[in-house]
PDBQT receptor file of N, H, CA, C and O in Angstrom, charges set to zero:
ATOM      1  N   UNK A   1     -43.860  43.575  11.888  1.00  0.00    +0.000 N 
ATOM      2  CA  UNK A   1     -44.532  43.388  10.850  1.00  0.00    +0.000 C 
ATOM      3  C   UNK A   1     -43.492  42.938   9.632  1.00  0.00    +0.000 C 
ATOM      4  O   UNK A   1     -42.449  43.486   9.276  1.00  0.00    +0.000 OA
ATOM      5  N   UNK A   2     -44.204  41.642   9.077  1.00  0.00    +0.000 N 
ATOM      6  H   UNK A   2     -45.052  41.197   9.367  1.00  0.00    +0.000 HD
ATOM      7  CA  UNK A   2     -43.471  41.063   7.925  1.00  0.00    +0.000 C 
ATOM      8  C   UNK A   2     -43.964  41.692   6.684  1.00  0.00    +0.000 C 
ATOM      9  O   UNK A   2     -45.145  41.843   6.372  1.00  0.00    +0.000 OA
ATOM     10  N   UNK A   3     -42.804  42.079   5.938  1.00  0.00    +0.000 N 
ATOM     11  H   UNK A   3     -41.844  41.956   6.191  1.00  0.00    +0.000 HD
ATOM     12  CA  UNK A   3     -42.994  42.897   4.535  1.00  0.00    +0.000 C 
ATOM     13  C   UNK A   3     -42.911  41.741   3.432  1.00  0.00    +0.000 C 
ATOM     14  O   UNK A   3     -41.919  41.012   3.397  1.00  0.00    +0.000 OA
ATOM     15  N   UNK A   4     -44.008  41.579   2.502  1.00  0.00    +0.000 N 
ATOM     16  H   UNK A   4     -44.814  42.171   2.530  1.00  0.00    +0.000 HD
ATOM     17  CA  UNK A   4     -43.715  40.427   1.522  1.00  0.00    +0.000 C 
ATOM     18  C   UNK A   4     -43.132  41.056   0.337  1.00  0.00    +0.000 C 
ATOM     19  O   UNK A   4     -43.473  42.188  -0.005  1.00  0.00    +0.000 OA
ATOM     20  N   UNK A   5     -42.270  40.370  -0.300  1.00  0.00    +0.000 N 
ATOM     21  H   UNK A   5     -41.993  39.450  -0.022  1.00  0.00    +0.000 HD
ATOM     22  CA  UNK A   5     -41.622  40.746  -1.301  1.00  0.00    +0.000 C 
ATOM     23  C   UNK A   5     -41.561  39.748  -2.422  1.00  0.00    +0.000 C 
ATOM     24  O   UNK A   5     -41.874  38.599  -2.109  1.00  0.00    +0.000 OA
ATOM     25  N   UNK A   6     -41.225  39.966  -3.645  1.00  0.00    +0.000 N 
ATOM     26  H   UNK A   6     -40.971  40.900  -3.899  1.00  0.00    +0.000 HD
ATOM     27  CA  UNK A   6     -40.938  39.115  -4.894  1.00  0.00    +0.000 C 
ATOM     28  C   UNK A   6     -39.676  38.333  -4.426  1.00  0.00    +0.000 C 
ATOM     29  O   UNK A   6     -38.679  38.914  -3.997  1.00  0.00    +0.000 OA
ATOM     30  N   UNK A   7     -39.786  36.858  -4.544  1.00  0.00    +0.000 N 
ATOM     31  H   UNK A   7     -40.596  36.386  -4.892  1.00  0.00    +0.000 HD
ATOM     32  CA  UNK A   7     -38.655  36.225  -4.309  1.00  0.00    +0.000 C 
ATOM     33  C   UNK A   7     -38.342  35.272  -5.458  1.00  0.00    +0.000 C 
ATOM     34  O   UNK A   7     -39.059  34.309  -5.727  1.00  0.00    +0.000 OA
ATOM     35  N   UNK A   8     -37.093  35.634  -6.203  1.00  0.00    +0.000 N 
ATOM     36  H   UNK A   8     -36.510  36.416  -5.985  1.00  0.00    +0.000 HD
ATOM     37  CA  UNK A   8     -36.573  34.973  -7.276  1.00  0.00    +0.000 C 
ATOM     38  C   UNK A   8     -36.189  33.572  -6.922  1.00  0.00    +0.000 C 
ATOM     39  O   UNK A   8     -35.571  33.274  -5.900  1.00  0.00    +0.000 OA
ATOM     40  N   UNK A   9     -36.686  32.549  -8.036  1.00  0.00    +0.000 N 
ATOM     41  H   UNK A   9     -37.188  32.791  -8.866  1.00  0.00    +0.000 HD
ATOM     42  CA  UNK A   9     -36.153  31.246  -7.815  1.00  0.00    +0.000 C 
ATOM     43  C   UNK A   9     -35.652  30.862  -9.094  1.00  0.00    +0.000 C 
ATOM     44  O   UNK A   9     -36.036  31.320 -10.170  1.00  0.00    +0.000 OA
ATOM     45  N   UNK A  10     -34.517  29.742  -8.868  1.00  0.00    +0.000 N 
ATOM     46  H   UNK A  10     -34.205  29.370  -7.995  1.00  0.00    +0.000 HD
ATOM     47  CA  UNK A  10     -33.919  29.292  -9.913  1.00  0.00    +0.000 C 
ATOM     48  C   UNK A  10     -34.697  28.120 -10.709  1.00  0.00    +0.000 C 
ATOM     49  O   UNK A  10     -35.245  27.224 -10.066  1.00  0.00    +0.000 OA
ATOM     50  N   UNK A  11     -34.733  28.144 -12.074  1.00  0.00    +0.000 N 
ATOM     51  H   UNK A  11     -34.288  28.871 -12.596  1.00  0.00    +0.000 HD
ATOM     52  CA  UNK A  11     -35.287  27.136 -12.779  1.00  0.00    +0.000 C 
ATOM     53  C   UNK A  11     -34.301  26.519 -13.750  1.00  0.00    +0.000 C 
ATOM     54  O   UNK A  11     -33.706  27.118 -14.646  1.00  0.00    +0.000 OA
ATOM     55  N   UNK A  12     -34.208  25.137 -13.417  1.00  0.00    +0.000 N 
ATOM     56  H   UNK A  12     -34.691  24.651 -12.689  1.00  0.00    +0.000 HD
ATOM     57  CA  UNK A  12     -33.334  24.368 -14.577  1.00  0.00    +0.000 C 
ATOM     58  C   UNK A  12     -34.182  23.878 -15.631  1.00  0.00    +0.000 C 
ATOM     59  O   UNK A  12     -35.228  23.259 -15.434  1.00  0.00    +0.000 OA
ATOM     60  N   UNK A  13     -33.718  24.164 -16.725  1.00  0.00    +0.000 N 
ATOM     61  H   UNK A  13     -32.869  24.668 -16.886  1.00  0.00    +0.000 HD
ATOM     62  CA  UNK A  13     -34.317  23.715 -18.072  1.00  0.00    +0.000 C 
ATOM     63  C   UNK A  13     -33.692  22.584 -18.928  1.00  0.00    +0.000 C 
ATOM     64  O   UNK A  13     -32.490  22.611 -19.196  1.00  0.00    +0.000 OA
ATOM     65  N   UNK A  14     -34.439  21.674 -19.322  1.00  0.00    +0.000 N 
ATOM     66  H   UNK A  14     -35.414  21.653 -19.105  1.00  0.00    +0.000 HD
ATOM     67  CA  UNK A  14     -33.839  20.590 -20.152  1.00  0.00    +0.000 C 
ATOM     68  C   UNK A  14     -34.785  20.499 -21.461  1.00  0.00    +0.000 C 
ATOM     69  O   UNK A  14     -36.012  20.438 -21.388  1.00  0.00    +0.000 OA
ATOM     70  N   UNK A  15     -34.145  20.499 -22.508  1.00  0.00    +0.000 N 
ATOM     71  H   UNK A  15     -33.148  20.549 -22.567  1.00  0.00    +0.000 HD
ATOM     72  CA  UNK A  15     -34.790  20.258 -23.749  1.00  0.00    +0.000 C 
ATOM     73  C   UNK A  15     -34.964  18.754 -24.182  1.00  0.00    +0.000 C 
ATOM     74  O   UNK A  15     -33.892  18.169 -24.336  1.00  0.00    +0.000 OA
ATOM     75  N   UNK A  16     -35.925  18.124 -24.374  1.00  0.00    +0.000 N 
ATOM     76  H   UNK A  16     -36.796  18.599 -24.249  1.00  0.00    +0.000 HD
ATOM     77  CA  UNK A  16     -35.885  16.783 -24.799  1.00  0.00    +0.000 C 
ATOM     78  C   UNK A  16     -36.568  16.363 -26.206  1.00  0.00    +0.000 C 
ATOM     79  O   UNK A  16     -37.761  16.594 -26.407  1.00  0.00    +0.000 OA
ATOM     80  N   UNK A  17     -35.820  15.790 -27.077  1.00  0.00    +0.000 N 
ATOM     81  H   UNK A  17     -34.852  15.603 -26.914  1.00  0.00    +0.000 HD
ATOM     82  CA  UNK A  17     -36.158  15.339 -28.208  1.00  0.00    +0.000 C 
ATOM     83  C   UNK A  17     -37.287  14.222 -28.104  1.00  0.00    +0.000 C 
ATOM     84  O   UNK A  17     -37.019  13.232 -27.422  1.00  0.00    +0.000 OA
ATOM     85  N   UNK A  18     -38.329  14.288 -28.624  1.00  0.00    +0.000 N 
ATOM     86  H   UNK A  18     -38.547  15.092 -29.178  1.00  0.00    +0.000 HD
ATOM     87  CA  UNK A  18     -39.370  13.054 -28.704  1.00  0.00    +0.000 C 
ATOM     88  C   UNK A  18     -40.185  12.865 -29.983  1.00  0.00    +0.000 C 
ATOM     89  O   UNK A  18     -40.190  13.786 -30.800  1.00  0.00    +0.000 OA
ATOM     90  N   UNK A  19     -40.806  11.858 -30.199  1.00  0.00    +0.000 N 
ATOM     91  H   UNK A  19     -40.802  11.110 -29.535  1.00  0.00    +0.000 HD
ATOM     92  CA  UNK A  19     -41.745  11.616 -31.146  1.00  0.00    +0.000 C 
ATOM     93  C   UNK A  19     -43.176  11.839 -30.624  1.00  0.00    +0.000 C 
ATOM     94  O   UNK A  19     -43.622  11.164 -29.697  1.00  0.00    +0.000 OA
ATOM     95  N   UNK A  20     -43.958  12.902 -31.306  1.00  0.00    +0.000 N 
ATOM     96  H   UNK A  20     -43.595  13.450 -32.059  1.00  0.00    +0.000 HD
ATOM     97  CA  UNK A  20     -45.257  13.229 -30.852  1.00  0.00    +0.000 C 
ATOM     98  C   UNK A  20     -46.430  12.240 -31.266  1.00  0.00    +0.000 C 
ATOM     99  O   UNK A  20     -46.256  11.169 -31.848  1.00  0.00    +0.000 OA
ATOM    100  N   UNK A  21     -47.445  12.679 -30.940  1.00  0.00    +0.000 N 
ATOM    101  H   UNK A  21     -47.586  13.549 -30.467  1.00  0.00    +0.000 HD
ATOM    102  CA  UNK A  21     -48.637  11.634 -31.108  1.00  0.00    +0.000 C 
ATOM    103  C   UNK A  21     -48.956  11.469 -32.720  1.00  0.00    +0.000 C 
ATOM    104  O   UNK A  21     -49.713  10.591 -33.134  1.00  0.00    +0.000 OA
ATOM    105  N   UNK A  22     -48.294  12.410 -33.574  1.00  0.00    +0.000 N 
ATOM    106  H   UNK A  22     -47.679  13.123 -33.238  1.00  0.00    +0.000 HD
ATOM    107  CA  UNK A  22     -48.525  12.313 -34.988  1.00  0.00    +0.000 C 
ATOM    108  C   UNK A  22     -47.441  11.529 -35.524  1.00  0.00    +0.000 C 
ATOM    109  O   UNK A  22     -47.385  11.253 -36.723  1.00  0.00    +0.000 OA
ATOM    110  N   UNK A  23     -46.543  11.147 -34.650  1.00  0.00    +0.000 N 
ATOM    111  H   UNK A  23     -46.589  11.372 -33.677  1.00  0.00    +0.000 HD
ATOM    112  CA  UNK A  23     -45.362  10.289 -35.324  1.00  0.00    +0.000 C 
ATOM    113  C   UNK A  23     -44.191  11.249 -35.650  1.00  0.00    +0.000 C 
ATOM    114  O   UNK A  23     -43.193  10.693 -36.108  1.00  0.00    +0.000 OA
ATOM    115  N   UNK A  24     -44.132  12.701 -35.482  1.00  0.00    +0.000 N 
ATOM    116  H   UNK A  24     -44.942  13.152 -35.109  1.00  0.00    +0.000 HD
ATOM    117  CA  UNK A  24     -43.266  13.412 -36.041  1.00  0.00    +0.000 C 
ATOM    118  C   UNK A  24     -42.333  13.655 -34.755  1.00  0.00    +0.000 C 
ATOM    119  O   UNK A  24     -42.665  13.479 -33.583  1.00  0.00    +0.000 OA
ATOM    120  N   UNK A  25     -41.040  14.119 -35.257  1.00  0.00    +0.000 N 
ATOM    121  H   UNK A  25     -40.770  14.262 -36.209  1.00  0.00    +0.000 HD
ATOM    122  CA  UNK A  25     -40.060  14.499 -34.376  1.00  0.00    +0.000 C 
ATOM    123  C   UNK A  25     -40.500  15.685 -33.696  1.00  0.00    +0.000 C 
ATOM    124  O   UNK A  25     -41.200  16.464 -34.343  1.00  0.00    +0.000 OA
ATOM    125  N   UNK A  26     -40.225  15.951 -32.550  1.00  0.00    +0.000 N 
ATOM    126  H   UNK A  26     -39.657  15.318 -32.024  1.00  0.00    +0.000 HD
ATOM    127  CA  UNK A  26     -40.640  17.164 -31.702  1.00  0.00    +0.000 C 
ATOM    128  C   UNK A  26     -39.751  17.462 -30.463  1.00  0.00    +0.000 C 
ATOM    129  O   UNK A  26     -38.825  16.720 -30.137  1.00  0.00    +0.000 OA
ATOM    130  N   UNK A  27     -40.041  18.430 -29.890  1.00  0.00    +0.000 N 
ATOM    131  H   UNK A  27     -40.793  19.033 -30.155  1.00  0.00    +0.000 HD
ATOM    132  CA  UNK A  27     -39.170  18.593 -28.641  1.00  0.00    +0.000 C 
ATOM    133  C   UNK A  27     -40.103  19.248 -27.456  1.00  0.00    +0.000 C 
ATOM    134  O   UNK A  27     -40.918  20.117 -27.767  1.00  0.00    +0.000 OA
ATOM    135  N   UNK A  28     -39.996  18.902 -26.359  1.00  0.00    +0.000 N 
ATOM    136  H   UNK A  28     -39.334  18.196 -26.106  1.00  0.00    +0.000 HD
ATOM    137  CA  UNK A  28     -40.421  19.457 -25.216  1.00  0.00    +0.000 C 
ATOM    138  C   UNK A  28     -39.604  20.178 -24.286  1.00  0.00    +0.000 C 
ATOM    139  O   UNK A  28     -38.448  19.765 -24.191  1.00  0.00    +0.000 OA
ATOM    140  N   UNK A  29     -39.913  21.111 -23.613  1.00  0.00    +0.000 N 
ATOM    141  H   UNK A  29     -40.852  21.447 -23.690  1.00  0.00    +0.000 HD
ATOM    142  CA  UNK A  29     -39.070  21.861 -22.681  1.00  0.00    +0.000 C 
ATOM    143  C   UNK A  29     -39.630  21.448 -21.196  1.00  0.00    +0.000 C 
ATOM    144  O   UNK A  29     -40.821  21.516 -20.892  1.00  0.00    +0.000 OA
ATOM    145  N   UNK A  30     -38.739  21.075 -20.446  1.00  0.00    +0.000 N 
ATOM    146  H   UNK A  30     -37.771  21.020 -20.693  1.00  0.00    +0.000 HD
ATOM    147  CA  UNK A  30     -38.922  20.672 -19.143  1.00  0.00    +0.000 C 
ATOM    148  C   UNK A  30     -38.445  21.551 -18.000  1.00  0.00    +0.000 C 
ATOM    149  O   UNK A  30     -37.220  21.667 -18.021  1.00  0.00    +0.000 OA
ATOM    150  N   UNK A  31     -38.993  22.158 -17.080  1.00  0.00    +0.000 N 
ATOM    151  H   UNK A  31     -39.989  22.064 -17.062  1.00  0.00    +0.000 HD
ATOM    152  CA  UNK A  31     -38.582  23.026 -16.163  1.00  0.00    +0.000 C 
ATOM    153  C   UNK A  31     -38.521  22.248 -14.619  1.00  0.00    +0.000 C 
ATOM    154  O   UNK A  31     -39.392  21.502 -14.172  1.00  0.00    +0.000 OA
ATOM    155  N   UNK A  32     -37.530  22.554 -14.096  1.00  0.00    +0.000 N 
ATOM    156  H   UNK A  32     -36.822  23.160 -14.459  1.00  0.00    +0.000 HD
ATOM    157  CA  UNK A  32     -37.441  21.948 -12.635  1.00  0.00    +0.000 C 
ATOM    158  C   UNK A  32     -37.250  23.036 -11.758  1.00  0.00    +0.000 C 
ATOM    159  O   UNK A  32     -36.349  23.859 -11.920  1.00  0.00    +0.000 OA
ATOM    160  N   UNK A  33     -38.175  23.074 -10.711  1.00  0.00    +0.000 N 
ATOM    161  H   UNK A  33     -38.907  22.405 -10.580  1.00  0.00    +0.000 HD
ATOM    162  CA  UNK A  33     -38.093  24.123  -9.587  1.00  0.00    +0.000 C 
ATOM    163  C   UNK A  33     -38.033  23.541  -8.306  1.00  0.00    +0.000 C 
ATOM    164  O   UNK A  33     -38.953  22.913  -7.782  1.00  0.00    +0.000 OA
ATOM    165  N   UNK A  34     -36.498  23.854  -7.627  1.00  0.00    +0.000 N 
ATOM    166  H   UNK A  34     -35.751  24.364  -8.053  1.00  0.00    +0.000 HD
ATOM    167  CA  UNK A  34     -36.587  23.150  -6.269  1.00  0.00    +0.000 C 
ATOM    168  C   UNK A  34     -37.354  23.785  -5.314  1.00  0.00    +0.000 C 
ATOM    169  O   UNK A  34     -37.479  25.009  -5.343  1.00  0.00    +0.000 OA
ATOM    170  N   UNK A  35     -38.017  22.930  -4.258  1.00  0.00    +0.000 N 
ATOM    171  H   UNK A  35     -37.915  21.936  -4.235  1.00  0.00    +0.000 HD
ATOM    172  CA  UNK A  35     -38.762  23.389  -3.354  1.00  0.00    +0.000 C 
ATOM    173  C   UNK A  35     -38.279  24.551  -2.609  1.00  0.00    +0.000 C 
ATOM    174  O   UNK A  35     -37.053  24.658  -2.592  1.00  0.00    +0.000 OA
ATOM    175  N   UNK A  36     -38.928  25.421  -2.008  1.00  0.00    +0.000 N 
ATOM    176  H   UNK A  36     -39.924  25.334  -2.022  1.00  0.00    +0.000 HD
ATOM    177  CA  UNK A  36     -38.406  26.816  -1.322  1.00  0.00    +0.000 C 
ATOM    178  C   UNK A  36     -39.043  26.522   0.052  1.00  0.00    +0.000 C 
ATOM    179  O   UNK A  36     -40.165  26.947   0.328  1.00  0.00    +0.000 OA
ATOM    180  N   UNK A  37     -38.254  25.734   0.971  1.00  0.00    +0.000 N 
ATOM    181  H   UNK A  37     -37.343  25.388   0.747  1.00  0.00    +0.000 HD
ATOM    182  CA  UNK A  37     -38.755  25.742   2.374  1.00  0.00    +0.000 C 
ATOM    183  C   UNK A  37     -38.319  27.149   3.223  1.00  0.00    +0.000 C 
ATOM    184  O   UNK A  37     -37.181  27.609   3.136  1.00  0.00    +0.000 OA
ATOM    185  N   UNK A  38     -39.201  27.663   3.914  1.00  0.00    +0.000 N 
ATOM    186  H   UNK A  38     -40.126  27.289   3.985  1.00  0.00    +0.000 HD
ATOM    187  CA  UNK A  38     -39.020  28.839   4.587  1.00  0.00    +0.000 C 
ATOM    188  C   UNK A  38     -38.924  30.027   3.815  1.00  0.00    +0.000 C 
ATOM    189  O   UNK A  38     -38.317  30.972   4.319  1.00  0.00    +0.000 OA
ATOM    190  N   UNK A  39     -39.430  30.152   2.648  1.00  0.00    +0.000 N 
ATOM    191  H   UNK A  39     -39.923  29.385   2.239  1.00  0.00    +0.000 HD
ATOM    192  CA  UNK A  39     -39.471  31.217   1.716  1.00  0.00    +0.000 C 
ATOM    193  C   UNK A  39     -40.887  31.437   1.391  1.00  0.00    +0.000 C 
ATOM    194  O   UNK A  39     -41.692  30.512   1.279  1.00  0.00    +0.000 OA
ATOM    195  N   UNK A  40     -41.148  32.560   1.256  1.00  0.00    +0.000 N 
ATOM    196  H   UNK A  40     -40.494  33.311   1.347  1.00  0.00    +0.000 HD
ATOM    197  CA  UNK A  40     -42.691  33.111   0.798  1.00  0.00    +0.000 C 
ATOM    198  C   UNK A  40     -42.646  33.428  -0.748  1.00  0.00    +0.000 C 
ATOM    199  O   UNK A  40     -41.860  34.286  -1.149  1.00  0.00    +0.000 OA
ATOM    200  N   UNK A  41     -43.377  32.833  -1.522  1.00  0.00    +0.000 N 
ATOM    201  H   UNK A  41     -44.016  32.136  -1.196  1.00  0.00    +0.000 HD
ATOM    202  CA  UNK A  41     -43.381  32.954  -3.052  1.00  0.00    +0.000 C 
ATOM    203  C   UNK A  41     -44.609  33.442  -3.297  1.00  0.00    +0.000 C 
ATOM    204  O   UNK A  41     -45.612  32.962  -2.768  1.00  0.00    +0.000 OA
ATOM    205  N   UNK A  42     -44.642  34.680  -4.322  1.00  0.00    +0.000 N 
ATOM    206  H   UNK A  42     -43.828  35.070  -4.752  1.00  0.00    +0.000 HD
ATOM    207  CA  UNK A  42     -45.563  35.337  -4.719  1.00  0.00    +0.000 C 
ATOM    208  C   UNK A  42     -45.747  34.991  -6.404  1.00  0.00    +0.000 C 
ATOM    209  O   UNK A  42     -44.841  35.147  -7.223  1.00  0.00    +0.000 OA
ATOM    210  N   UNK A  43     -46.914  34.564  -6.677  1.00  0.00    +0.000 N 
ATOM    211  H   UNK A  43     -47.650  34.436  -6.012  1.00  0.00    +0.000 HD
ATOM    212  CA  UNK A  43     -47.074  34.038  -7.858  1.00  0.00    +0.000 C 
ATOM    213  C   UNK A  43     -47.633  35.165  -8.943  1.00  0.00    +0.000 C 
ATOM    214  O   UNK A  43     -48.023  36.239  -8.485  1.00  0.00    +0.000 OA
ATOM    215  N   UNK A  44     -47.669  34.972 -10.126  1.00  0.00    +0.000 N 
ATOM    216  H   UNK A  44     -47.352  34.100 -10.497  1.00  0.00    +0.000 HD
ATOM    217  CA  UNK A  44     -48.044  36.219 -11.182  1.00  0.00    +0.000 C 
ATOM    218  C   UNK A  44     -49.358  36.645 -10.939  1.00  0.00    +0.000 C 
ATOM    219  O   UNK A  44     -49.693  37.791 -11.242  1.00  0.00    +0.000 OA
ATOM    220  N   UNK A  45     -50.347  35.638 -10.289  1.00  0.00    +0.000 N 
ATOM    221  H   UNK A  45     -50.074  34.708 -10.044  1.00  0.00    +0.000 HD
ATOM    222  CA  UNK A  45     -51.802  36.306 -10.086  1.00  0.00    +0.000 C 
ATOM    223  C   UNK A  45     -51.852  36.797  -8.583  1.00  0.00    +0.000 C 
ATOM    224  O   UNK A  45     -52.951  36.834  -8.030  1.00  0.00    +0.000 OA
ATOM    225  N   UNK A  46     -50.678  37.188  -7.877  1.00  0.00    +0.000 N 
ATOM    226  H   UNK A  46     -49.785  37.158  -8.327  1.00  0.00    +0.000 HD
ATOM    227  CA  UNK A  46     -50.480  37.826  -6.556  1.00  0.00    +0.000 C 
ATOM    228  C   UNK A  46     -50.974  36.950  -5.341  1.00  0.00    +0.000 C 
ATOM    229  O   UNK A  46     -51.132  37.384  -4.200  1.00  0.00    +0.000 OA
ATOM    230  N   UNK A  47     -51.217  35.526  -5.793  1.00  0.00    +0.000 N 
ATOM    231  H   UNK A  47     -51.089  35.173  -6.720  1.00  0.00    +0.000 HD
ATOM    232  CA  UNK A  47     -51.307  34.589  -4.655  1.00  0.00    +0.000 C 
ATOM    233  C   UNK A  47     -49.958  34.290  -4.024  1.00  0.00    +0.000 C 
ATOM    234  O   UNK A  47     -48.983  34.116  -4.755  1.00  0.00    +0.000 OA
ATOM    235  N   UNK A  48     -49.861  34.226  -2.804  1.00  0.00    +0.000 N 
ATOM    236  H   UNK A  48     -50.653  34.368  -2.210  1.00  0.00    +0.000 HD
ATOM    237  CA  UNK A  48     -48.862  33.959  -1.927  1.00  0.00    +0.000 C 
ATOM    238  C   UNK A  48     -48.856  32.753  -1.312  1.00  0.00    +0.000 C 
ATOM    239  O   UNK A  48     -49.847  32.405  -0.671  1.00  0.00    +0.000 OA
ATOM    240  N   UNK A  49     -47.714  31.922  -1.420  1.00  0.00    +0.000 N 
ATOM    241  H   UNK A  49     -46.909  32.205  -1.941  1.00  0.00    +0.000 HD
ATOM    242  CA  UNK A  49     -47.569  30.666  -0.697  1.00  0.00    +0.000 C 
ATOM    243  C   UNK A  49     -46.322  30.531   0.065  1.00  0.00    +0.000 C 
ATOM    244  O   UNK A  49     -45.347  31.226  -0.222  1.00  0.00    +0.000 OA
ATOM    245  N   UNK A  50     -46.295  29.528   1.185  1.00  0.00    +0.000 N 
ATOM    246  H   UNK A  50     -47.087  28.964   1.418  1.00  0.00    +0.000 HD
ATOM    247  CA  UNK A  50     -45.177  29.290   1.998  1.00  0.00    +0.000 C 
ATOM    248  C   UNK A  50     -45.091  27.767   1.961  1.00  0.00    +0.000 C 
ATOM    249  O   UNK A  50     -46.122  27.138   2.198  1.00  0.00    +0.000 OA
ATOM    250  N   UNK A  51     -44.154  27.224   1.732  1.00  0.00    +0.000 N 
ATOM    251  H   UNK A  51     -43.316  27.735   1.539  1.00  0.00    +0.000 HD
ATOM    252  CA  UNK A  51     -43.821  25.820   1.949  1.00  0.00    +0.000 C 
ATOM    253  C   UNK A  51     -43.464  25.395   3.310  1.00  0.00    +0.000 C 
ATOM    254  O   UNK A  51     -42.459  25.819   3.881  1.00  0.00    +0.000 OA
ATOM    255  N   UNK A  52     -44.404  24.440   3.902  1.00  0.00    +0.000 N 
ATOM    256  H   UNK A  52     -45.220  24.096   3.438  1.00  0.00    +0.000 HD
ATOM    257  CA  UNK A  52     -44.105  24.064   5.097  1.00  0.00    +0.000 C 
ATOM    258  C   UNK A  52     -44.010  22.371   5.262  1.00  0.00    +0.000 C 
ATOM    259  O   UNK A  52     -45.040  21.702   5.163  1.00  0.00    +0.000 OA
ATOM    260  N   UNK A  53     -42.877  21.823   5.485  1.00  0.00    +0.000 N 
ATOM    261  H   UNK A  53     -42.041  22.365   5.565  1.00  0.00    +0.000 HD
ATOM    262  CA  UNK A  53     -42.843  20.281   5.099  1.00  0.00    +0.000 C 
ATOM    263  C   UNK A  53     -43.210  19.940   3.890  1.00  0.00    +0.000 C 
ATOM    264  O   UNK A  53     -42.655  20.323   2.860  1.00  0.00    +0.000 OA
ATOM    265  N   UNK A  54     -44.391  19.026   3.976  1.00  0.00    +0.000 N 
ATOM    266  H   UNK A  54     -44.842  18.715   4.812  1.00  0.00    +0.000 HD
ATOM    267  CA  UNK A  54     -44.947  18.580   2.695  1.00  0.00    +0.000 C 
ATOM    268  C   UNK A  54     -46.394  19.302   2.138  1.00  0.00    +0.000 C 
ATOM    269  O   UNK A  54     -47.245  18.796   1.406  1.00  0.00    +0.000 OA
ATOM    270  N   UNK A  55     -46.368  20.629   2.732  1.00  0.00    +0.000 N 
ATOM    271  H   UNK A  55     -45.677  21.039   3.326  1.00  0.00    +0.000 HD
ATOM    272  CA  UNK A  55     -47.591  21.224   2.568  1.00  0.00    +0.000 C 
ATOM    273  C   UNK A  55     -47.367  22.544   2.021  1.00  0.00    +0.000 C 
ATOM    274  O   UNK A  55     -46.301  23.075   2.331  1.00  0.00    +0.000 OA
ATOM    275  N   UNK A  56     -48.219  23.226   1.214  1.00  0.00    +0.000 N 
ATOM    276  H   UNK A  56     -49.086  22.794   0.963  1.00  0.00    +0.000 HD
ATOM    277  CA  UNK A  56     -48.154  24.615   0.715  1.00  0.00    +0.000 C 
ATOM    278  C   UNK A  56     -49.190  25.450   1.377  1.00  0.00    +0.000 C 
ATOM    279  O   UNK A  56     -50.368  25.161   1.163  1.00  0.00    +0.000 OA
ATOM    280  N   UNK A  57     -48.909  26.417   2.129  1.00  0.00    +0.000 N 
ATOM    281  H   UNK A  57     -47.953  26.651   2.302  1.00  0.00    +0.000 HD
ATOM    282  CA  UNK A  57     -49.882  27.235   2.688  1.00  0.00    +0.000 C 
ATOM    283  C   UNK A  57     -50.201  28.330   2.094  1.00  0.00    +0.000 C 
ATOM    284  O   UNK A  57     -49.235  29.017   1.764  1.00  0.00    +0.000 OA
ATOM    285  N   UNK A  58     -51.398  28.802   1.799  1.00  0.00    +0.000 N 
ATOM    286  H   UNK A  58     -52.184  28.243   2.067  1.00  0.00    +0.000 HD
ATOM    287  CA  UNK A  58     -51.723  29.853   0.926  1.00  0.00    +0.000 C 
ATOM    288  C   UNK A  58     -52.135  31.011   1.997  1.00  0.00    +0.000 C 
ATOM    289  O   UNK A  58     -52.851  30.851   2.985  1.00  0.00    +0.000 OA
ATOM    290  N   UNK A  59     -51.497  32.246   1.552  1.00  0.00    +0.000 N 
ATOM    291  H   UNK A  59     -50.915  32.377   0.749  1.00  0.00    +0.000 HD
ATOM    292  CA  UNK A  59     -51.870  33.570   2.273  1.00  0.00    +0.000 C 
ATOM    293  C   UNK A  59     -52.617  34.295   1.395  1.00  0.00    +0.000 C 
ATOM    294  O   UNK A  59     -52.568  34.249   0.166  1.00  0.00    +0.000 OA
ATOM    295  N   UNK A  60     -53.340  34.996   2.122  1.00  0.00    +0.000 N 
ATOM    296  H   UNK A  60     -53.379  35.033   3.121  1.00  0.00    +0.000 HD
ATOM    297  CA  UNK A  60     -54.209  35.998   1.347  1.00  0.00    +0.000 C 
ATOM    298  C   UNK A  60     -53.658  37.352   1.831  1.00  0.00    +0.000 C 
ATOM    299  O   UNK A  60     -53.357  37.584   3.002  1.00  0.00    +0.000 OA
ATOM    300  N   UNK A  61     -53.557  38.222   0.807  1.00  0.00    +0.000 N 
ATOM    301  H   UNK A  61     -53.802  38.033  -0.144  1.00  0.00    +0.000 HD
ATOM    302  CA  UNK A  61     -53.009  39.636   1.194  1.00  0.00    +0.000 C 
ATOM    303  C   UNK A  61     -53.671  40.667   0.425  1.00  0.00    +0.000 C 
ATOM    304  O   UNK A  61     -53.371  41.849   0.592  1.00  0.00    +0.000 OA
TER     305      UNK A  61
């Protein structure tokens, strides 16, 4: 039997200075998450996914 467990993942963050739609200086935060092949990922809403090639498979538990 396979036991599901929370899997931590690394997020790389970049802050980017921009001009917003009002013409004001603003900043956005961009997060980059690498794909997690062969790992089971549990989301905050308890949905579980596994990445297989270019597809994400949803597991109900």
